[in-house]
ROZA-695895 format. One line per 5 residues: number of its first residue (from 1); their letters; for each residue y, x, z of N, C-alpha, C. Coordinates in steps of 0.001 Angstrom, whole numbers, plus 524288, in hexadecimal, padded with zeros to 5 digits. Layout:
<recs>
NUM) a) Y X Z Y X Z Y X Z ~ ... .
</recs>
This chain:
<recs>
1) makle) 55248 5BDEE BD874 55693 5C212 BD82E 554D6 5C51C BD0BB ~ 5595D 5C612 BCD7F 55990 5C633 BC85C 55772 5CCA9 BC7A6 ~ 554B7 5CC96 BC45F 55258 5D265 BC437 55596 5D616 BC0A8 ~ 55543 5DABF BC2CD 558A8 5DED7 BBECB 555C4 5E0EC BBBDA ~ 557C7 5E016 BB6F3 55534 5E2A4 BB2D8 558E6 5E759 BB030 .
6) tfknr) 55598 5EB7A BADE8 557EF 5EFFD BAD23 555A2 5F21E BA79C ~ 55831 5F651 BA55C 5585D 5F8C2 BA05A 55722 5FE27 BA147 ~ 5547A 5FF7D B9C45 55561 6065F B9D28 559D5 60A99 B9D40 ~ 55AEF 60C94 B9FB9 55E06 6119B B9F42 55CC9 61384 B9BE0 ~ 55FDD 6158E B96BF 56034 618D9 B9287 56116 61DA6 B939D .
11) yqgre) 565B8 61E35 B99EE 5662B 6226B B9A9E 5648D 6255F B9EBA ~ 55F77 6239C B9EED 55CAA 6257A BA2FD 55C15 62B79 BA436 ~ 55D00 62F35 BA83D 55E3C 635DB BA948 563EB 63625 BAAE8 ~ 56704 632A1 BA7FB 56BBB 63376 BA862 56D54 62FDA BAD65 ~ 57004 631DA BB1D7 570F0 62F6A BB5E7 576FC 62D0D BB5A7 .
16) yeiei) 57779 62813 BB49A 57D82 624BA BB500 57CC4 6210A BB86F ~ 58002 61E99 BB988 58181 61ACD BBD2B 58278 61563 BB923 ~ 58115 6120A BBCB4 581EB 60B98 BBBE0 58589 60A7E BC060 ~ 58967 607CE BBE11 58AA2 603D0 BC268 58D32 5FF38 BC0A5 ~ 58B19 5FBC8 BC562 58BA6 5F5F5 BC320 58DFC 5F34E BC743 .
21) tcpef) 5909D 5EEFD BC532 594AD 5EC06 BC965 592F3 5E722 BC8D2 ~ 590C1 5E47E BCDA6 59188 5DD85 BCCE4 59501 5DAA8 BD125 ~ 59881 5DA16 BCE06 59B76 5D830 BD24F 59C37 5D32E BD4A6 ~ 59968 5CECF BD138 59796 5C99C BD40B 59399 5C9C5 BD617 ~ 59102 5CC9C BDB5B 58C17 5CD13 BDD57 58D5F 5C7B1 BE1D3 .
26) tclcp) 58A65 5C54F BE24B 5892C 5BFB2 BE759 583B0 5BFBE BE84E ~ 583C7 5BFE9 BED59 58020 5BE39 BF0E3 58051 5BAD7 BF447 ~ 57D9B 5B9C4 BF85C 57E87 5B709 BFB8F 57D31 5B868 C01B5 ~ 580FD 5B7E4 C065D 57FA2 5B97E C0A68 5794C 5B68C C0CB5 ~ 57650 5B88E C0F26 571CE 5B751 C1064 57233 5B444 C1582 .
31) itgqp) 57692 5B537 C17CE 5770F 5B25F C1E0B 57AD0 5ACB9 C1B97 ~ 57E3A 5AD5E C188C 58286 5A837 C182C 58131 5A5D3 C13D8 ~ 57DC9 5A883 C118B 57F04 5A6C8 C0ADD 582EC 5A677 C065C ~ 58849 5A888 C0981 58D1F 5A8DF C07B8 58B67 5ACC4 C011F ~ 58DE4 5AC70 BFCE6 58F48 5B029 BF849 59095 5B6AE BFAF5 .
36) dfavi) 58EBF 5BAA8 BFA1C 59065 5C03D BFB27 59256 5C1CF BF4C8 ~ 596CD 5C4CC BF472 59769 5C528 BF0A9 5993F 5CBCF BEFF7 ~ 5977A 5CEC9 BEBE6 597CF 5D468 BEBC8 598DE 5D6E5 BE654 ~ 5990F 5DBE4 BE650 59965 5DE97 BE1F6 595CA 5E107 BE307 ~ 592A1 5E2BC BDF37 58DA0 5E590 BDF39 58B24 5EAF0 BDB09 .
41) rikyv) 58DC2 5EE3C BDC09 58ED6 5F3CC BDA34 588C0 5F643 BDA38 ~ 58683 5F6D1 BD502 58183 5FA71 BD31B 582E3 5FF41 BD0A9 ~ 5815F 602AD BD230 580B5 607C3 BCFD7 57D21 60ABB BD09E ~ 57A38 60CC1 BCB30 573DE 60EBE BCBFA 57459 61212 BC705 ~ 57176 61620 BC6BE 56F3A 6196F BC33A 56B72 6197A BC0CD .
46) pdelc) 569A1 6174D BBBCF 564BB 6161C BBAD1 561B0 619DF BB988 ~ 55E4D 61A66 BB8DE 55745 61CE0 BB86D 556BC 61B3E BB2B0 ~ 55259 6177A BB15E 550B3 6154F BAD87 551CE 61127 BAB7C ~ 55431 60DEC BAFBC 554E4 60752 BAFE3 55C01 60737 BB05D ~ 55E21 60200 BAE7E 563B4 60160 BAF93 5636F 5FC0B BB0E7 .
51) ielks) 56470 5F9AD BB381 565E3 5F359 BB42A 56925 5F00E BB095 ~ 56758 5EE43 BAF41 568DB 5E9DB BAA5B 56B97 5E724 BAC2C ~ 572DC 5E6A6 BAAFB 57586 5E33F BAE8D 575E8 5DD97 BAE3E ~ 57285 5DB0A BAAB8 5732F 5D39A BAB64 57042 5D3BD BAE75 ~ 56ADA 5D69C BB0C6 566CC 5D510 BB4EC 5699F 5D6AB BBA8F .
56) lklyi) 56D31 5DA82 BB9F0 56F05 5DABD BBF36 572E8 5D764 BBFB9 ~ 576B3 5D42A BBBB5 57A71 5D02A BBBA0 576FF 5CC55 BBE96 ~ 57318 5CAB9 BBCCD 56FE6 5C683 BBEA0 56B97 5C7AC BC398 ~ 56ACC 5CCF7 BC592 56993 5CE8B BC8F0 56DD4 5CCB7 BCE29 ~ 57279 5D019 BCD97 57788 5CDA8 BCECA 576DB 5C85D BD17C .
61) fsyrn) 578A8 5C61E BCE83 57A9B 5C154 BCD12 574F5 5BD3C BD148 ~ 56F39 5C008 BD16F 56B8B 5BCDE BD465 56C33 5BD66 BDB34 ~ 56F39 5C18A BDD01 570EE 5BF9B BE24A 57389 5BCFB BE332 ~ 5759D 5B98E BE134 57AE2 5B448 BE20C 577FA 5B129 BE49D ~ 573D9 5AFC3 BE4DC 57025 5ABF7 BEA2B 56CDB 5AEBD BED7F .
66) vgefh) 56CE2 5B440 BEE71 569C3 5B635 BF204 56DF0 5B828 BF726 ~ 56AB0 5B725 BFB63 56ECF 5B7B8 C0135 56C63 5BE6F C0192 ~ 56EC5 5C186 C027B 56D45 5C7F2 C0379 571B9 5C924 C045E ~ 57379 5CC78 C0A2F 5757D 5D03B C0CE8 57750 5D39C C0867 ~ 57C39 5D59F C0890 57F73 5D85F C0504 57BFB 5DEF1 C04D4 .
71) ehvtn) 57A9A 5E153 C09AD 57739 5E5E1 C0995 571C5 5E4FF C06A5 ~ 56DF4 5E01B C06FB 56A86 5E02B C048D 56A56 5DF1B C0002 ~ 56F75 5DCCE BFC03 56F99 5D9E6 BF57B 5709D 5DF51 BF5AD ~ 57517 5E2AC BF682 57627 5E7AF BF584 5710D 5EB0A BF299 ~ 56D49 5EB6F BF795 56901 5EF9E BF844 565D8 5ECE9 BF34B .
76) kildd) 563C3 5E878 BF31E 560D3 5E54F BEFE9 56183 5E58A BEA9F ~ 567A8 5E595 BE88B 567EB 5E648 BE484 56763 5EC49 BE2D2 ~ 56956 5EFAF BE58E 567B9 5F870 BE3CD 560ED 5F574 BE408 ~ 55DD6 5F427 BE6F3 558B5 5F3E7 BE72D 556CE 5F2FB BE2D5 ~ 55933 5EE95 BDF0D 55838 5EB38 BDBA5 55843 5EF13 BD5CB .
81) iveac) 55CAA 5F226 BD53F 55FAD 5F47F BD300 55ADF 5FB52 BD1BB ~ 5593A 5FC11 BD67D 5551B 60009 BD7A6 55046 5FED4 BD5F1 ~ 54FA0 5F8AB BD631 5499F 5F94C BD46E 54968 5F7BD BCECC ~ 54EB2 5F548 BCC04 54DCF 5F39A BC6BC 54DDB 5F8CA BC35A ~ 5520B 5FCC0 BC545 552D1 60101 BC12F 55262 606C6 BC308 .
86) kpira) 55154 6067A BC8F0 54FC6 60B65 BCA6A 553A8 61039 BC7C8 ~ 557C6 6103C BCA87 55C1F 61408 BC833 55B81 617A1 BCB4E ~ 55FA2 61BC3 BCA62 55EA1 62136 BCD56 5617D 6214B BD311 ~ 565C5 61F02 BD32B 568AA 61C8D BD77F 56C51 617BA BD571 ~ 56D93 614B4 BDA40 57015 60F7E BD944 57190 60E65 BDE6F .
91) evigd) 5773E 60A62 BDF37 579EF 60927 BE1C0 57C4A 603A4 BE0E7 ~ 57BB3 600B4 BE5F2 57D9B 5FBA4 BE4EE 57FD9 5FA6B BE9AC ~ 58574 5F7FE BE7EE 58AD4 5F5BF BEB8F 58A80 5F14B BEB92 ~ 58A6D 5ECE1 BF064 58C28 5EA0A BF2D4 59193 5E8EB BF3AB ~ 59458 5E66E BF128 59A5F 5E734 BF36D 59B15 5E1FB BF57E .
96) fnvrg) 59AA1 5DEF5 BF95B 599A0 5D8F3 BFA1F 5A0A5 5D7F4 BFAE7 ~ 5A0F3 5D31B BFA10 5A690 5D0F6 BFC05 5A681 5D005 C00AE ~ 5AAAF 5D16F C0394 5ACE3 5CE29 C0926 5AB74 5C8C8 C0A65 ~ 5A720 5C8B9 C0D08 5A5FA 5C3DE C0E77 5A601 5C4BD C157F ~ 5A843 5C017 C1859 5A905 5C0A6 C1E77 5ABEB 5C59D C205B .
101) giktv) 5AFA6 5C639 C1C3A 5B235 5CB22 C1F87 5AF92 5CFB4 C1E16 ~ 5A99D 5D0F7 C1A39 5A750 5D5AA C1ADB 5A6D2 5D728 C15BC ~ 5A729 5DC4C C13B5 5A689 5DDBB C0F99 5A2BE 5E050 C108E ~ 59E4F 5E1B3 C0B3A 59999 5E438 C0B8F 5986A 5E765 C0787 ~ 5981D 5ECC3 C06B3 59700 5EF58 C0254 59095 5F1D3 C052C .
106) vkaty) 58D09 5F053 C0024 58872 5F47E C028D 587BD 5F70B BFE0D ~ 585C0 5FBD4 BFE06 58390 5FFA0 BF9E1 57E11 600D8 BFA16 ~ 57BE7 5FFAD BF6A0 57641 60120 BF6EE 5749E 60654 BF335 ~ 57305 6096F BF4CF 56F80 60D7E BF066 56BF8 61053 BF01F ~ 5693D 61256 BEA7D 56544 61382 BE99B 564CB 6189B BE611 .
111) srdkd) 561CA 61C5F BE922 56137 6219F BE539 55AE3 621B6 BE3E8 ~ 55961 62237 BDF86 55361 62487 BDF44 5517C 62768 BE27C ~ 55623 62C86 BE311 55478 63106 BE5F7 55441 62FF8 BEC1A ~ 556F1 62E0D BED15 5566F 62D27 BF2D3 552A9 62754 BF49D ~ 55360 6259C BF114 54F55 62001 BF48E 549EE 61F8C BF34F .
116) sk) 54891 622A9 BEE28 54333 6223C BECE0 53F10 62748 BEFD2 ~ 5417F 6296B BF407 53E47 62D64 BF74B 53CF9 62964 BFB0B .
</recs>
């Protein structure tokens, strides 16, 4: 898995939201090996660090050959973002294309206040 890089937030102390859309996400179904396509939406409120976008692109592309369930991959992306930049709040939405007549949207959230207790 590619590593998420960060850079220093020059506006630490001001709460603002960063929203990133990754419209070409692909992973593999762990049961069938067939590709699953999704739009991954990431929102976070940075603290000291921000995610560097080229590293995010490489990280997202590194899932192309990974067999993982929709629920797990969405939560793993959130976990990796939280670990990399330690945001105040973060949300990842995995909006997966219809496959086999079923559409899945998975939303995982993190809040430092709620999750650090």
